[in-house]
Structure formats: C-alpha cells, structure tokens
N, C-alpha and C positions, 0 to 999 in steps of 0.2 A: 488322226491332226492331220494326216496330210490331205486326205479328203475335205477339212474342215478349211484349210489352208486355200485349195483349189475353188471350194464355194465363197469364200470371200474374196477372193480375185475377181469371180465372175459377177459378184455384187458390187465389186469397185470399178468393174467395166461397164458395168449398168447404170450406175449411180453418175457417172462419166458421161455419158450418153443423156441421160435423163437433164443433167445440167447444160447441156450443150442445148436442148430442147428446149428447156426452160426458157434460157436467156433471149432463144429464137421467138418464143411464145409471146414473150414480154415486149420485143421491138414490134410484135404485130400489134399488140394492144397500144403502143402508141402511134402506131399508124394510122389505126382504128382512130385514137383519140382525135388527131392531126386532123383527121376528117371530116370529123364530128364539130369540129372549131370551126372550120371552114364552112363546112354547109350547114349546120346546125341538126339539133337532135339529142336527146338524153342517152346519156351513155347507160344506164339501167334498160335492157330491153327483155324484159321478162318473157314475152313468146318465144324469142331465139334461143334464152338460157332453157326454157322447158323443152326445146325441139333438141339441142344441143345432149341435153340429161337421157332424154329417150333413144335417141340414137346410139349413143355409146353405151348404154343398159345393157343391149341386146347384145355386145362385142365381147362381154365378159362372160367366163362361165356362171353357172347359179352360184356358187359358193363365195364367189368374189363380189359378185354386184352389189352389194351393200357397201363393201369398203372401197369399189372402182367409182359409185356415184358421191359420195363422199372426197375421194381425193378431185374429182372434176367440180365439186361445188368449192373447193378451195381454189383449185387453181383459176376458176372464172371470177371468184371473188378477189384474187389477187390480181386479176389481169383489170377490173373494174377499178381497184385501188389505185392500178400504175395508170388508169385513164384521169381519174379525180387529181391527181399529183399533177400529171401534164393539162388540166385545166388550171388550174391555181398558178401555173407556171405562167401562163400566157394571159393571165390577171383575171380572170372569173373567180372573184370572192362569191364565200357565199351571202343570202341575201339578209342573214342576220347580224353580218356586220355593218350595214350600211348605216344605222344608226348609232355607231360607236362616238364619242366625244372624247377629245384630248383632257378636258378640264370643264369641272362642274362647280356650281356653287355650293360651299359649305358651313352657310353663317349661323344656320339653324336646324336645329336636329329633335325629332319627336323619338323619346324613348319610350318604352312599354313599364306600367309600374310606379310606383310612390316617388321622391325625392331618396336617394339612397340607397335603392334597391341594387340590386347587381345589374341589371341594365343601364340603369343610372351611370353605374361604374367603368361600364364597357363604353358608354358613350362620353365619358369625361376621359377616358385611355385614347379613345379613335380621335376626338376633337376637343382637345382642352380648351379652344379659344370659341366655340360656337355658344349662343345663345339654346339652352335646353329648355324642352316643352315635355312634361310627362303627359302619358296617354293611358287612358282607363283599360285598354285592351290591344292584341295585336292587330284587329280589323281598323281600331282608330288611329293605329301609327302609319298603317298602309294608306288609310283614308286621306290622313293629313298631309302626308309627302305626294300624292298621285293627284290632288286637288292643285298643289302650288303652296299649299300655306306653309311648310316647312321646306328647307330644302332634301332632306335625308331621314331616316328615321334608323334606329340601332333596335333589335330584337334578338332573343335566343335563339339559337337552331337544333341544339343538340348539346346533351351532355354523357359524361364519359361513364355515366353511373347510372341513369337513367332514363340515355336513349335520345331520341330526336324528340323536338317539338313540334308534333305533328301538323297544327294548325298552319305553323309558320309555311311548311311544305305548300300545303294547300292555297294558301294567299299568294304565294310566290307565282304560282299556276294559273289563278283567276286576275292579280293585278299585273298592270304592264312597267312594273318596276324591275329592278337590275341590282342583284349584289356588286358593291364598288369596292367594298373592302371587309376583312374581318378580324376579328383577334379572339384570343382565349384567359378567359380569367380562372385562376387557381379558388375553387370555391370550397369554406369551410361556415360553419354557422357558430354563431351563440346562441344561448336560451337565454334568454332574458324575461325578467318576472317583477312584479311588486311584491312576488310573495317569498317562497323559499323551496327546497326539494322536498320537505315536509308537507307543504300544502298544495302543489302545483298539481292538477290533476289533466288537463285537457293542454295541448299545443296546437297554437295558431300557424300556417304559413302556406305559402305556394305550395300546391302539390307536387309539383319537382322536388322541391327541398324536402317534404317529408318525407317523399321517394327516397331521396338520397341518405336520409337519418332513419329509415324506415326500424330497420334493425336494434340502431339506439334507443328509439324511442321504446319498443316493443320490451328490450331489457330491462325496461324502467317503468313497465306497464303505465306508460303516459298515450294517452288517448289523443292519433292527431285530427285535426278541423283544419278543412280548405280553408284559405283565404285568397284575396284576389293579386296579392303578392307578400314578400317578404317584409319590405319595409312598412305596407298596410298593416300587416298583421302586428309588428311593434306598435304601430299606432295607436292599434284596437286595445294592447295590452296596456299601454298608459292611460289611454282614454278611459278604460272601464275600471282599472285598479281592483281588478279583483285577484288575491292573492291566488286563485286555484287555477288561472290559466296564466299561459306562458308564451311566447314566438321563436320561432326558428328567423334569425334574422345574421344580416353580416355584420361586421364589428363598427363599421362606418355609423350604421344607423342606429346600434345602440348607445354610440357615444352623443349623437347629435340628440338624441331624443334623451340621454342622461337617466337611459333604465338599468336596473344592476343588471350584471352578467354572471348567471348561475355556473353555466359552462359555457367553455369556449373549445375551439377546433373541433367542432361536431360533424362526424360524416362517417359512412359506413366503410367507404372505401379509402386504401391508403392515399390513392390518386383520385382527386375528384376535380373535375375541368367541364366547365361550360362554353362553347363556343359560341359568339355573337356575329352578327352580319351587320351590316351597314348598307342599305337600301335606298338606290336613289330614281329618279325618272329617267335618265338615260346611262347606257352602259358606258363604261370608260377602258381605255387600254393603257393603262400608264407603262412605262418602261422596266419597273418591277414587278408587275403584274406574273404571277406564278403558278395560278390556281383558276381551274376553268369550270363552271356549273351550268349543267343543261338539265333540262326535261324532257322525256320523249313518249311517244307512244309505239307500241310494236304492232305489225301483223297479227291477229288472232291464229297463229299457224305455227307448225313444228318447226322448233327452233329458231324462232325471230329472237330471244334474246340472247342467244348461243350467237347470231351474225352479229350482235351489235359488240360485245364481248371480243369476237373475232378480229373485229376492225380493229380496234383499241392494240390489241397483239399485235395485229400484223404491221402496226404504222410505230410502234416501238415506245409508244403512252403507258404511262402507269397512268392504274384508274386507282384512286384513292378513296371511293366512296361509291355503293347504289345501295339505293332507299327505294322501296317502291310503295305507293298509295291508292287505296281502291278508287275508281274512276266512279261515283255514285249514279251519275246516267247511263252506268254500262256494266251492269252486276258482272262480277267476276273478270273484270277485266282492270288493268294496272299502268298507272302511270309510273313512269321511273326514274329518278333523280340521277344523277350521275356527277361525280366531283372527280377531277384527272388534273395532272402536273402539264403547265403549259402555260406559253403567251401565245395571245390573238397576233402577234407580229412573226409568230413563225408559220413558214409554209407548210408543215407537217399538221399543224393543227386546223389551220386552215383547210388543207383537205379531210381532214375528218369531220369537220363539221359541214362541208359542202354535201359531203356523201351521204351523213346520216340526214341532212335536211332533205335531199332530194329522193332517199329511197325510203323515210318511213313518213307514215301518215299521219304525224304530228310530231313538231322537233320545234324547241324554244330555250335561246341562249338565254341563262341566268345571269351571267357575268364573266369578267375576267380582273380577275383582283389579286392584291396580295392578302397576306395573313402578319398580321402586325405583331 
C-alpha cells in the first residue's frame, strides 16, 4: 500500500506540472489568435498540425505512439477552440449569422395535408391567427414559402414511434429555408368507417400513421393502405361509403366529417408524439430561442465525425440529436443533421458555429428557435 501511495504522489506531482504547462500552452494559443486577428490568416493550418504530429510521434516509445498521437490531437483541438473563442470575442462572427432577422411576417402559412390533418393542428397551435393554406406534399410547402406566396410553412419532422420524416430533412438541405419554431403534439388515432368491426377489412391512412398503429392493425387482421394524409383518408372513407374500408385519423377530423368512430385512442406505443417545425425564408434569433439545428458534411477520413462530437463536448454543449442522410450524388457519404441546446446570442454557440463553418467542407445553419 505504501508503494501505491508513493506512486499516487508522483502522479499528483506530474498532474500539477501538466496543469501548469497546459495553462501556458493555452496562453500561447491565445497569443496566436491575437496575431492572426492583426495579420490575417485561418486558425486551422493542416500542414503545420501534420508536421507537429510527425515530429512528436518519433519522441514516444513504440507502444505509446498511438496514445501520444491521441493526446496531442486533443491538445491541438483545444488550442484551436481557444482561438475561435478569441475570434468571437473580437467580433468575428460566423457567416451563417449574417442573414439573421429579429422578426418576420407570419400572417399566412402552408401546411402539409388536408384540413384537419395533424399538420393542420400543429399550424393552428403555432399560428392561431394566420391564414392557413393546405399543400399536397412537403415539396409544395417548401415551394410556397420559398416563392413568397406564404410567409411560412409547417411540416412534421419526426415521430417518437415511427422515426424521422426523411423527405423533410432532404428538403431542408435543398431549399434556402430556416427553422424558426417547433412544437410537439401527442398523437393518437380514431378508426372511422361507415361500416362496423364485422365489415371493415382495409384501413387507409398516411404511412406514418399506419406505422404507428401497425401492431394494432395486425392484431385485428386489418390490411393497411397508404393514403396522402390522415384527413384525406377519412375523406376517402366518407366519399366511398364502403363499409369494408376505414381510416385512421384524429378526432378533430372525425368530428368535422361526422364519421362514426369505431375505436379511439389507437397507437402502439404508450407515448406517441410527433414534432413539427415551422419554416420561413429568413432565420430569426428570438430572446427565447433554445435549440439550434445545423446540417454538415465531414471529410471522408478517419475520425471526422468524432472530431465534430468532440467539439460539442469541449464547448460543454448538449447535443440533442444526430441524424444521417445519404448524399445521392456521392455514394456512401452522408449529410449529418444535428440539434443542440443553445442560442445564437451566446458567444459559446457562436464559437462552435465559426469553427464548424471554417473547418468542414459543408456547413449550413438550419435555425435557432424555441420549442413551443
């Protein structure tokens, strides 16, 4: 035990010396940032970093070269982060913040689906005073907003049971729109039909709704049939008047169309929620914004995604979600969509955006918004 205590005392002495040297190293990083602010130049210098790694690698014993390389990779990353903070403190903000507005019109809004759909309900919650316009698909919502025909649009982006709405993620990348608000609805369905339990054989609804109720339908040997949206499925049932078909829709739609409800409270999971976003032509930075969304591409090299995750860890920022989507034009490469806590008013968040914007091959701010 005495030997162990002696070893620990030696470790404490070494750690104390490392702490002093680390503080000195970070001070030098700050001096470098000040020099670059005065004379120009990018913070990331890949050639110099490669030279540092090559020089240091030979100084470690063979068995420690991997660990030593990781140690200095982290040290150099922390030095760069220190410089980005210094740049932000000096007023060098990321370019993606240049389009920010304090307010925007929201008198008109397009939503996906028919009157009474879940997207319609979300639009009513987010914009109770706006003139609402139905769109036949997600693409039309984005086109209407982008062309200026409406001020904003509301679309679903993820469900707690069925997962993400991938088409919406792809549209966020293709269109120059920003997320300006979000909300979550508790989702449960009614089974509506002009028939009865004995006559119904097929159930129409949106694929997401069918997925969220798949076990319930299978248990009753009901055949799912895809439809454009839940409200449209209910309208189809009403129009046909066929006792052999039914629809999964929300209660608002059932009551609006005066359709008999055979079952209510339908969902496979005890908790089933869908998150909706409101998109507009310009990003905003409201005083209550608490969520940031971005999309980025990483270099096709070892540890590229780990680097991004390390940046969030080092800045002490809570990463809420990461979603990957394939890039059709580049097989086996991916776009990464990230949600994280924070406000663009926070210098810490500004430094993260500046670093990712400067160091990645592609980076786009999708929005800074509140969850209503």
